[in-house]
PAZAPA-4460 file (N, C-alpha, C; in steps of 0.05 Angstrom, whole numbers, plus 32768, in hexadecimal, padded with zeros to 4 digits):
% residues 233
    n_x    n_y    n_z   ca_x   ca_y   ca_z    c_x    c_y    c_z   seq   type   mol
   8011   7FE8   8000   8000   8000   8000   8012   8019   8000     1      M     A
   8008   802E   7FF3   8017   8047   7FF2   8008   805C   8003     2      T     A
   8016   8071   8009   800A   8087   8019   7FFF   807E   8034     3      N     A
   800E   806C   8041   8006   8064   805C   800C   807A   806F     4      I     A
   7FF8   8083   807E   7FFC   8098   8091   8007   808D   80AB     5      Q     A
   801B   8099   80B6   8027   8091   80CF   8028   80A9   80E2     6      V     A
   8020   80A6   80FB   801F   80BC   810D   803B   80C6   8114     7      T     A
   803D   80DF   811C   8057   80EA   8123   8062   80DC   813B     8      Q     A
   8051   80D2   814D   805A   80C4   8165   806A   80AB   815D     9      E     A
   8061   809D   8148   8070   8085   813F   8089   808D   8130    10      I     A
   8088   80A2   8120   809F   80AC   8111   80B6   80B4   8124    11      L     A
   80B0   80BE   813B   80C4   80C7   814E   80D1   80B1   815D    12      D     A
   80C6   8098   815B   80D2   8082   816B   80E9   8075   815B    13      K     A
   80FB   8068   816A   8111   805A   815D   8107   803F   8152    14      C     A
   8113   8036   813D   810B   801C   8131   8116   8004   8141    15      P     A
   8106   7FEF   8143   810F   7FD6   814F   810B   7FC0   813B    16      V     A
   8120   7FB2   8135   811F   7F9E   8120   810D   7F86   8128    17      K     A
   80FD   7F7D   8116   80EC   7F66   811B   80FC   7F4C   811A    18      R     A
   80F8   7F3B   812D   8106   7F21   812D   80F5   7F0C   8120    19      G     A
   80E5   7EFE   812F   80D5   7EE8   8125   80BF   7EF4   8113    20      V     A
   80BE   7EEB   80FA   80A9   7EF5   80E8   8092   7EE1   80E6    21      K     A
   8098   7EC8   80EA   8082   7EB4   80E7   807B   7EB0   80CA    22      G     A
   806B   7E9C   80C5   8061   7E97   80AA   8047   7E88   80AB    23      S     A
   8037   7E87   8096   801E   7E79   8097   8022   7E5B   809C    24      P     A
   8011   7E4F   80AB   8012   7E32   80AF   800A   7E25   8094    25      A     A
   8017   7E10   808C   800F   7E03   8073   7FF4   7DF5   8075    26      P     A
   7FE4   7DF8   8060   7FCA   7DEB   8060   7FCA   7DD6   8049    27      I     A
   7FBA   7DC1   804C   7FB8   7DAD   8037   7FA7   7DB8   8020    28      P     A
   7FB3   7DB7   8008   7FA5   7DC0   7FF0   7FAC   7DAF   7FD8    29      Q     A
   7F98   7DA0   7FCF   7F9A   7D91   7FB6   7FB4   7D7F   7FB6    30      E     A
   7FB8   7D71   7FCC   7FCE   7D5E   7FCE   7FE8   7D6A   7FD6    31      G     A
   7FE9   7D84   7FDD   8001   7D91   7FE6   7FFD   7DA0   8000    32      E     A
   8013   7DA7   800D   8012   7DB8   8024   801B   7DD4   801B    33      W     A
   800A   7DE8   801E   800F   7E02   8012   800E   7E18   8028    34      T     A
   8022   7E2A   8027   8021   7E42   8037   8015   7E58   8027    35      K     A
   7FFC   7E5F   802E   7FED   7E72   801D   7FF0   7E8E   8029    36      C     A
   7FF8   7EA1   8018   7FFB   7EBD   801F   7FE7   7ECF   8010    37      K     A
   7FDF   7EC6   7FF8   7FCD   7ED6   7FE8   7FB6   7EC5   7FDE    38      E     A
   7FA1   7ED2   7FD5   7F89   7EC4   7FCB   7F90   7EB1   7FB4    39      I     A
   7FA4   7EB9   7FA3   7FAB   7EA8   7F8C   7FB8   7E8E   7F95    40      K     A
   7FBF   7E8C   7FAF   7FCC   7E73   7FB9   7FB7   7E5E   7FC1    41      D     A
   7F9D   7E65   7FBF   7F88   7E54   7FC9   7F7B   7E43   7FB3    42      I     A
   7F79   7E29   7FB8   7F6B   7E17   7FA5   7F5C   7E02   7FB5    43      S     A
   7F47   7DF7   7FA9   7F39   7DE1   7FB6   7F1C   7DE0   7FAE    44      G     A
   7F10   7DC8   7FB1   7EF3   7DC5   7FAD   7EE7   7DBD   7FC7    45      L     A
   7ED1   7DCA   7FCE   7EC3   7DC3   7FE7   7EA6   7DCD   7FE5    46      T     A
   7E96   7DC4   7FF8   7E7A   7DCE   7FF9   7E72   7DD2   8016    47      H     A
   7E5D   7DE2   8019   7E52   7DE8   8034   7E37   7DF5   8032    48      G     A
   7E2B   7DFB   8049   7E10   7E05   8049   7E0E   7E20   8058    49      C     A
   7DF9   7E2F   8051   7DF4   7E48   805F   7DD6   7E4C   8061    50      G     A
   7DCD   7E5A   8076   7DB0   7E60   8079   7DAC   7E7E   8077    51      C     A
   7D94   7E86   806F   7D8D   7EA2   806F   7D87   7EAB   808C    52      C     A
   7D85   7EC5   8091   7D82   7ED0   80AC   7D6A   7EC4   80BA    53      A     A
   7D52   7EC3   80AE   7D3B   7EB8   80BC   7D3B   7E99   80BB    54      P     A
   7D50   7E8D   80AF   7D53   7E70   80AE   7D3B   7E62   80A0    55      Q     A
   7D31   7E70   808B   7D1B   7E64   807C   7D24   7E54   8064    56      Q     A
   7D3E   7E54   805F   7D49   7E45   8049   7D67   7E42   804C    57      G     A
   7D72   7E30   803B   7D8F   7E2B   803D   7D9A   7E26   8021    58      T     A
   7DB4   7E2A   801F   7DC2   7E26   8006   7DDA   7E13   800B    59      C     A
   7DDD   7E00   7FF9   7DF5   7DF0   7FF9   7E05   7DF9   7FE0    60      K     A
   7E1D   7E03   7FE6   7E2E   7E0F   7FD1   7E47   7DFE   7FCE    61      L     A
   7E4D   7DF7   7FB5   7E66   7DE9   7FAF   7E77   7DFB   7F9D    62      T     A
   7E90   7DFE   7FA4   7EA3   7E0F   7F95   7EBC   7DFF   7F8E    63      L     A
   7EC6   7E03   7F76   7EDF   7DF7   7F6D   7EF1   7E0F   7F67    64      N     A
   7F06   7E12   7F78   7F17   7E2A   7F76   7F33   7E21   7F6C    65      V     A
   7F3D   7E2F   7F59   7F58   7E2B   7F4F   7F67   7E46   7F4F    66      K     A
   7F7E   7E46   7F5D   7F8E   7E5F   7F5E   7F7E   7E77   7F67    67      N     A
   7F6D   7E72   7F7B   7F5D   7E88   7F86   7F44   7E90   7F77    68      G     A
   7F40   7E85   7F5F   7F29   7E8C   7F4E   7F15   7E76   7F4D    69      I     A
   7EFC   7E7C   7F51   7EE6   7E69   7F50   7EE2   7E60   7F33    70      I     A
   7EE7   7E46   7F2E   7EE4   7E3B   7F13   7EC9   7E2E   7F0F    71      Q     A
   7EBD   7E26   7F25   7EA4   7E16   7F23   7E93   7E1C   7F3C    72      E     A
   7E79   7E1E   7F38   7E67   7E22   7F4F   7E4E   7E11   7F4B    73      A     A
   7E46   7E04   7F60   7E2C   7DF6   7F60   7E1B   7E02   7F77    74      L     A
   7E04   7E0D   7F70   7DF4   7E1B   7F84   7DD9   7E0C   7F86    75      V     A
   7DD4   7E00   7F9E   7DBB   7DF2   7FA3   7DAD   7DFF   7FBA    76      E     A
   7D93   7E05   7FB7   7D85   7E12   7FCC   7D6B   7E04   7FD3    77      T     A
   7D62   7E07   7FEB   7D48   7DFD   7FF4   7D3C   7E11   8007    78      I     A
   7D23   7E17   8004   7D16   7E2A   8015   7D01   7E3A   8006    79      G     A
   7D04   7E55   8007   7CF1   7E66   7FF9   7CF5   7E65   7FDB    80      C     A
   7CE0   7E6B   7FCC   7CE1   7E68   7FAF   7CF5   7E7C   7FA3    81      S     A
   7CF9   7E92   7FAF   7D0C   7EA6   7FA4   7D29   7E9D   7FA5    82      G     A
   7D2F   7E8A   7FB6   7D4B   7E80   7FB8   7D54   7E73   7F9F    83      M     A
   7D42   7E66   7F90   7D4B   7E59   7F78   7D53   7E6D   7F63    84      T     A
   7D46   7E84   7F62   7D4D   7E98   7F4F   7D67   7EA6   7F58    85      H     A
   7D6B   7EA8   7F72   7D84   7EB3   7F7D   7D9B   7EA1   7F75    86      S     A
   7D96   7E87   7F77   7DAB   7E73   7F70   7DB3   7E76   7F52    87      A     A
   7D9F   7E7C   7F41   7DA4   7E7F   7F25   7DB7   7E97   7F20    88      A     A
   7DB2   7EAD   7F2F   7DC3   7EC4   7F2C   7DDE   7EBF   7F38    89      M     A
   7DDF   7EB2   7F4F   7DF9   7EAD   7F5C   7E0A   7E9B   7F4B    90      A     A
   7DFD   7E88   7F3D   7E0C   7E76   7F2B   7E1A   7E85   7F14    91      G     A
   7E0E   7E9C   7F0C   7E1B   7EAC   7EF7   7E31   7EBE   7F03    92      E     A
   7E2D   7EC6   7F1C   7E3F   7ED9   7F29   7E5A   7ECC   7F31    93      I     A
   7E59   7EB4   7F3C   7E70   7EA8   7F4A   7E88   7EA1   7F38    94      L     A
   7E84   7E92   7F22   7E9C   7E89   7F13   7EAC   7EA1   7F08    95      P     A
   7EC7   7E9F   7F0B   7ED8   7EB4   7F02   7EE0   7EC7   7F17    96      G     A
   7ED3   7EC7   7F2E   7EDA   7ED9   7F44   7EEE   7ECC   7F56    97      K     A
   7EFF   7EDC   7F63   7F10   7ED1   7F78   7EFE   7ECB   7F90    98      T     A
   7F07   7EB9   7FA2   7EF6   7EB3   7FB9   7EF3   7ECB   7FCB    99      I     A
   7F06   7EDE   7FCA   7F03   7EF7   7FDA   7EED   7F09   7FCD   100      L     A
   7EED   7F0A   7FB3   7ED8   7F1A   7FA5   7EBD   7F0E   7FAB   101      E     A
   7EBB   7EF3   7FA9   7EA2   7EE6   7FAD   7E98   7EEA   7FCA   102      A     A
   7EAA   7EEA   7FDD   7EA3   7EED   7FF9   7E96   7F09   7FFD   103      L     A
   7E9F   7F1C   7FEE   7E96   7F38   7FF1   7E83   7F41   7FDB   104      N     A
   7E77   7F2D   7FCD   7E63   7F33   7FB8   7E47   7F2A   7FC2   105      T     A
   7E33   7F3A   7FBD   7E18   7F32   7FC4   7E0F   7F1C   7FB1   106      D     A
   7E0B   7F04   7FBC   7E03   7EED   7FAC   7DE4   7EEA   7FAD   107      L     A
   7DD7   7F00   7FB0   7DBA   7F03   7FAD   7DAA   7EF8   7FC5   108      V     A
   7DB0   7EE0   7FCF   7DA2   7ED4   7FE5   7DB4   7ED2   7FFD   109      C     A
   7DA9   7ED9   8014   7DB8   7ED8   802D   7DC4   7EBD   8033   110      D     A
   7DB4   7EA8   802C   7DBE   7E8C   8031   7DD6   7E86   8020   111      A     A
   7DD7   7E90   8007   7DED   7E8B   7FF6   7E05   7E9B   8000   112      I     A
   7E01   7EB3   8009   7E17   7EC3   8014   7E23   7EB6   802C   113      N     A
   7E12   7EAA   803E   7E1D   7E9D   8056   7E2C   7E83   804D   114      V     A
   7E22   7E75   803A   7E30   7E5D   8030   7E4B   7E65   8025   115      A     A
   7E4C   7E7B   8017   7E66   7E85   800B   7E79   7E8C   8022   116      M     A
   7E6F   7E98   8037   7E81   7E9E   804E   7E8C   7E85   805A   117      R     A
   7E7B   7E71   805E   7E84   7E58   806A   7E98   7E49   8058   118      E     A
   7E94   7E4A   803E   7EA6   7E3D   802C   7EC1   7E4C   802B   119      L     A
   7EC0   7E66   802C   7ED9   7E76   802C   7EEA   7E6D   8044   120      F     A
   7EDE   7E6A   805B   7EEE   7E61   8072   7EF9   7E45   806E   121      L     A
   7EE9   7E33   8064   7EF2   7E18   805F   7F0A   7E18   804C   122      Q     A
   7F07   7E27   8036   7F1B   7E26   8021   7F36   7E32   802A   123      I     A
   7F35   7E4A   8037   7F4E   7E57   803F   7F5B   7E49   8056   124      V     A
   7F4D   7E39   8065   7F59   7E29   807B   7F62   7E0E   8072   125      Y     A
   7F5E   7E07   8058   7F66   7DED   804E   7F54   7DD6   8055   126      G     A
   7F3B   7DDC   805B   7F28   7DC7   8062   7F16   7DC0   804A   127      R     A
   7F23   7DBC   8033   7F13   7DB6   801B   7F10   7D98   8017   128      T     A
   7EFD   7D90   8007   7EF8   7D74   8001   7F0F   7D69   7FF1   129      Q     A
   7F1D   7D7A   7FE2   7F33   7D71   7FD1   7F4F   7D76   7FDD   130      S     A
   7F50   7D7A   7FF7   7F69   7D82   8004   7F7F   7D6E   7FFE   131      A     A
   7F79   7D54   7FFD   7F8D   7D40   7FFA   7F8B   7D32   7FDE   132      F     A
   7F7E   7D3F   7FCB   7F7C   7D34   7FB0   7F90   7D42   7F9F   133      S     A
   7FA3   7D34   7F94   7FB8   7D40   7F83   7FAC   7D4F   7F6C   134      E     A
   7FB4   7D68   7F69   7FAA   7D7A   7F54   7F8D   7D81   7F58   135      N     A
   7F81   7D7A   7F6E   7F65   7D81   7F73   7F52   7D71   7F62   136      G     A
   7F3A   7D7C   7F5F   7F25   7D70   7F4E   7F20   7D81   7F36   137      L     A
   7F1A   7D74   7F1F   7F16   7D84   7F06   7EFD   7D94   7F07   138      P     A
   7EFC   7DA9   7EF7   7EE4   7DB9   7EF4   7ECE   7DA7   7EE9   139      V     A
   7EB8   7DA7   7EF6   7EA2   7D94   7EF0   7E9D   7D80   7F06   140      G     A
   7EB0   7D7E   7F18   7EAD   7D6B   7F2E   7E96   7D72   7F40   141      A     A
   7E8E   7D8B   7F41   7E77   7D93   7F51   7E5E   7D85   7F4A   142      G     A
   7E5B   7D7C   7F31   7E43   7D6F   7F28   7E40   7D53   7F35   143      L     A
   7E57   7D49   7F40   7E55   7D2F   7F4E   7E46   7D30   7F67   144      E     A
   7E41   7D49   7F71   7E30   7D4C   7F89   7E13   7D46   7F83   145      D     A
   7E0C   7D47   7F69   7DF0   7D43   7F61   7DEA   7D25   7F5D   146      L     A
   7DD1   7D1E   7F5E   7DC9   7D03   7F59   7DCA   7CFD   7F3B   147      G     A
   7DC5   7CE3   7F35   7DC5   7CDC   7F18   7DAE   7CEA   7F0A   148      K     A
   7DB4   7CF4   7EF3   7DA1   7D05   7EE4   7DA3   7D22   7EEB   149      G     A
   7DB9   7D29   7EFA   7DBE   7D45   7F02   7DA6   7D51   7F10   150      L     A
   7D9B   7D43   7F24   7D87   7D4E   7F35   7D92   7D50   7F52   151      C     A
   7D8D   7D66   7F5F   7D96   7D68   7F7B   7D8B   7D52   7F8C   152      S     A
   7D9C   7D47   7F9D   7D92   7D32   7FB0   7D84   7D40   7FC7   153      M     A
   7D6A   7D41   7FC6   7D5A   7D50   7FD9   7D47   7D3D   7FE9   154      C     A
   7D48   7D3F   8003   7D36   7D2F   8013   7D1F   7D40   801D   155      G     A
   7D06   7D38   8016   7CEF   7D47   801F   7CDC   7D33   802C   156      T     A
   7CD9   7D36   8046   7CC9   7D24   8057   7CB5   7D35   8067   157      I     A
   7C9C   7D2D   8067   7C88   7D3A   8077   7C7B   7D26   808A   158      H     A
   7C77   7D2E   80A3   7C6B   7D1B   80B6   7C5B   7D29   80CB   159      S     A
   7C47   7D1C   80D5   7C36   7D27   80EA   7C31   7D11   80FF   160      T     A
   7C2A   7D1A   8118   7C22   7D07   812D   7C09   7CF8   8124   161      V     A
   7BF7   7D06   8118   7BDD   7CFA   8111   7BDF   7CE5   80FB   162      Q     A
   7BF0   7CE9   80E7   7BF0   7CD8   80CF   7C0B   7CCB   80C9   163      K     A
   7C1F   7CD2   80D8   7C39   7CC6   80D3   7C49   7CD3   80BD   164      G     A
   7C5C   7CC4   80B2   7C70   7CCF   809F   7C68   7CCB   8082   165      V     A
   7C71   7CDE   8071   7C6D   7CDB   8054   7C88   7CE3   8047   166      R     A
   7C94   7CD0   8039   7CAC   7CD5   8029   7CA3   7CE1   800F   167      Y     A
   7CAE   7CF8   8008   7CA6   7D06   7FEF   7CBD   7D06   7FDA   168      L     A
   7CD5   7D09   7FE4   7CED   7D0B   7FD2   7D05   7D00   7FE1   169      Q     A
   7D14   7CEE   7FD5   7D2C   7CE4   7FE1   7D42   7CE4   7FCC   170      L     A
   7D5A   7CDA   7FD4   7D71   7CDA   7FC1   7D69   7CCD   7FA7   171      T     A
   7D5A   7CB7   7FA8   7D54   7CA8   7F90   7D42   7CB8   7F7D   172      E     A
   7D32   7CCA   7F89   7D20   7CDB   7F78   7D05   7CE0   7F84   173      G     A
   7CF2   7CE5   7F73   7CD6   7CEC   7F7A   7CC8   7CD2   7F84   174      Y     A
   7CBC   7CD3   7F9C   7CB0   7CBB   7FA7   7C93   7CB8   7F9C   175      I     A
   7C8E   7CA1   7F90   7C74   7C9B   7F85   7C62   7C8D   7F99   176      L     A
   7C6D   7C79   7FA7   7C5D   7C6A   7FBB   7C6E   7C62   7FD3   177      K     A
   7C60   7C60   7FE9   7C6D   7C54   8001   7C61   7C39   8006   178      L     A
   7C73   7C26   800D   7C6A   7C0B   8014   7C68   7C08   8032   179      G     A
   7C51   7BFF   803C   7C4D   7BFB   8058   7C4A   7BDE   805F   180      L     A
   7C52   7BD6   8077   7C4E   7BBB   8080   7C34   7BB8   808F   181      D     A
   7C30   7BA2   809D   7C16   7B9D   80AA   7C12   7BB0   80C2   182      K     A
   7C28   7BBC   80CC   7C26   7BD0   80E1   7C24   7BED   80D7   183      N     A
   7C21   7BEF   80BD   7C20   7C0A   80B0   7C3A   7C19   80B3   184      N     A
   7C50   7C0B   80B5   7C6A   7C17   80B6   7C77   7C16   809A   185      E     A
   7C85   7C2C   8093   7C92   7C2D   8079   7CA9   7C19   8077   186      V     A
   7CA9   7C08   8063   7CBE   7BF4   805F   7CCC   7BF7   8044   187      I     A
   7CC2   7C0A   8034   7CCF   7C0E   801A   7CBF   7C24   800A   188      G     A
   7CCA   7C2A   7FF3   7CBC   7C3E   7FE3   7CC3   7C3B   7FC5   189      Y     A
   7CB1   7C46   7FB5   7CB5   7C46   7F98   7CBB   7C62   7F8F   190      Q     A
   7CCE   7C65   7F7D   7CD7   7C80   7F75   7CDB   7C81   7F57   191      F     A
   7CDC   7C9A   7F4D   7CE4   7C9E   7F31   7CFB   7CB3   7F31   192      V     A
   7D11   7CAC   7F23   7D28   7CBE   7F21   7D21   7CD3   7F0C   193      N     A
   7D1A   7CEB   7F15   7D10   7CFF   7F03   7D25   7D09   7EEF   194      M     A
   7D3F   7D09   7EF8   7D54   7D11   7EE5   7D56   7CFF   7ECE   195      G     A
   7D57   7CE4   7ED3   7D58   7CD1   7EBE   7D3E   7CD1   7EAD   196      K     A
   7D28   7CD4   7EBB   7D0E   7CD4   7EAD   7D0D   7CEB   7E99   197      F     A
   7D15   7D03   7EA1   7D14   7D1A   7E8F   7D28   7D17   7E78   198      M     A
   7D3F   7D09   7E7E   7D53   7D05   7E69   7D47   7CF3   7E53   199      A     A
   7D37   7CDF   7E5B   7D2A   7CCD   7E48   7D15   7CDC   7E37   200      C     A
   7D06   7CED   7E45   7CF2   7CFD   7E37   7CFF   7D0E   7E21   201      I     A
   7D16   7D1B   7E28   7D24   7D2C   7E15   7D2E   7D1C   7DFD   202      K     A
   7D33   7D02   7E01   7D3C   7CF1   7DEB   7D25   7CE7   7DDA   203      K     A
   7D0C   7CEE   7DE1   7CF5   7CE6   7DD2   7CE9   7CCC   7DDA   204      G     A
   7CF2   7CC1   7DF0   7CE6   7CA8   7DF9   7CCA   7CAD   7E04   205      I     A
   7CB8   7C9A   7DFE   7C9C   7C9D   7E07   7C9B   7CA1   7E26   206      D     A
   7C8C   7CB5   7E30   7C8C   7CBA   7E4C   7C85   7CA2   7E5E   207      P     A
   7C72   7C92   7E55   7C6B   7C7A   7E65   7C82   7C67   7E67   208      A     A
   7C91   7C64   7E50   7CA8   7C52   7E50   7CBF   7C5E   7E61   209      Q     A
   7CC2   7C78   7E5F   7CD7   7C86   7E6E   7CD1   7C83   7E8C   210      A     A
   7CB8   7C86   7E94   7CB1   7C83   7EB0   7CB7   7C67   7EBA   211      L     A
   7CB0   7C53   7EAA   7CB4   7C38   7EB2   7CD2   7C32   7EB5   212      K     A
   7CE2   7C3C   7EA2   7CFF   7C36   7EA3   7D0D   7C43   7EBB   213      E     A
   7D02   7C59   7EC5   7D10   7C68   7EDA   7D01   7C67   7EF5   214      N     A
   7CF0   7C53   7EF7   7CE2   7C4F   7F11   7CEF   7C37   7F1F   215      T     A
   7CF4   7C3A   7F38   7D01   7C24   7F48   7CF5   7C23   7F64   216      G     A
   7CFF   7C11   7F74   7CF6   7C0E   7F8F   7D0D   7C0C   7FA2   217      T     A
   7D08   7C11   7FBB   7D1D   7C0F   7FD0   7D11   7C01   7FE8   218      Y     A
   7D22   7BF2   7FF7   7D19   7BE5   800F   7D09   7BCC   8008   219      G     A
   7CF6   7BC5   801A   7CE5   7BAD   8016   7CCB   7BB5   800A   220      R     A
   7CCC   7BC5   7FF5   7CB3   7BCF   7FE9   7CA2   7BB8   7FDF   221      F     A
   7CAE   7BA3   7FD4   7C9E   7B8D   7FC9   7C90   7B7D   7FDE   222      A     A
   7C99   7B7F   7FF7   7C8D   7B70   800D   7C76   7B7F   801B   223      D     A
   7C71   7B98   8012   7C5D   7BA8   8020   7C41   7B9C   801D   224      A     A
   7C30   7BA0   8031   7C15   7B97   8030   7C02   7BAD   8027   225      V     A
   7C0D   7BC5   8026   7BFD   7BDC   801E   7C0F   7BF1   8011   226      K     A
   7C05   7BFE   7FFC   7C14   7C13   7FEF   7C04   7C2D   7FEF   227      Y     A
   7C11   7C44   7FF5   7C02   7C5D   7FF5   7C12   7C72   7FE5   228      I     A
   7C03   7C85   7FD9   7C0E   7C9C   7FCC   7C13   7CB1   7FE2   229      D     A
   7C2C   7CB8   7FE8   7C32   7CCA   7FFF   7C26   7CE6   7FFC   230      P     A
   7C1F   7CED   7FE3   7C14   7D08   7FDE   7BF5   7D08   7FDF   231      R     A
   7BE9   7CF1   7FDD   7BCC   7CF0   7FDB   7BBE   7CE1   7FF2   232      E     A
   7BCD   7CCF   7FFE   7BC0   7CBE   8012   7BCC   7CC2   802E   233      E     A
***
């Protein structure tokens, strides 16, 4: 920095030579131990979550950083409807920025801003998912966080004392039916993988055939004595 102002009181004092200077502790980064002094020294892929102030929604943010610059961003949100549009804008804003720029940029949604703050701390402290991966992870690795068919793995479960639990969405996909045993306890479910289903539709496959090909079951669904639609029954 230039034009640093120094008080006359300091100028009038005699100089004392500094002895121990210290240095940054090495942090694990992409298979190496690195002493980072500048933003350009930072690399790594990691993910984390942040909530908005009223805690009405959350964002899971994945960043792939190379030489201090965000090369890849995956923005997933759940909560208020506006968050999805905020994610769309944040997805355009983040790539190409240094992590310091991104930390101090309005990413539209408070939850995304908080997630960015938490990721910044993880990355600069060397707590990345790729800390011990030689050369880190390639751009595009963030998509591996998604389920097959590039759909976010989202769990949506609703339950009440009066009527019990209803599985609506799980890792496998959209829940079609729940299988119950003789005690009316859930022992399995039937699902459709919406990512794969839509991929088939885009290829021109008949919707009924596409649905059949991408419908599966989990647990002891075949042994159930009763099946219910969790959204209707």
